[in-house]
C-alpha angles and dihedrals in degrees: 000000000000112000117241119230125192111188129216116178110201120197119197110227137190094220118026095193095050091045091048089054092046094051093042088056096040097047096030088229135121117227119257088211129028116166132135104291101019142047118182133193125190108233098172135347092281102021130074136174118226131194116205125180116247090236091056098051091041088067088061104038106034135121091019089057131027118269109266090235086073091065104045108143094014108116112222101159141001136228105226112198124190109212134180095236111030092174090060093051092046092054092040093052090050091048094054092048102254110164110258112227101169126004125240107282144147107269125211091240091067102266134109102223145164131196131217136173124229126218092283097043097260110150117240119188128192116201146165130191116262 
């Protein structure tokens, strides 16, 4: 039997409210959950994007791991989103003031993609297959 995986990507954020607003604008989605300590957006049927305050996750992971506040603006991963109109998302992200990291371009792995940074320096890519 094939195992089932549902995926939730959780980004640790300095300010949950500001990040909620940023991602609502960027993705043009409203969160399905927004309570103190977690905001969640449905990306696909079995994938969601969560936003958790640094202070909340620090209670779980410290002292075994450094406090997330020590890594604000240091990219450690990216959220790579395939979209049906990458040009639209590129222009939209620019229009709402997302920080451009790499312009929309044909990539040698067969995608047309662009890269932005969110308020905490997490990398968000929008892509479509060439």
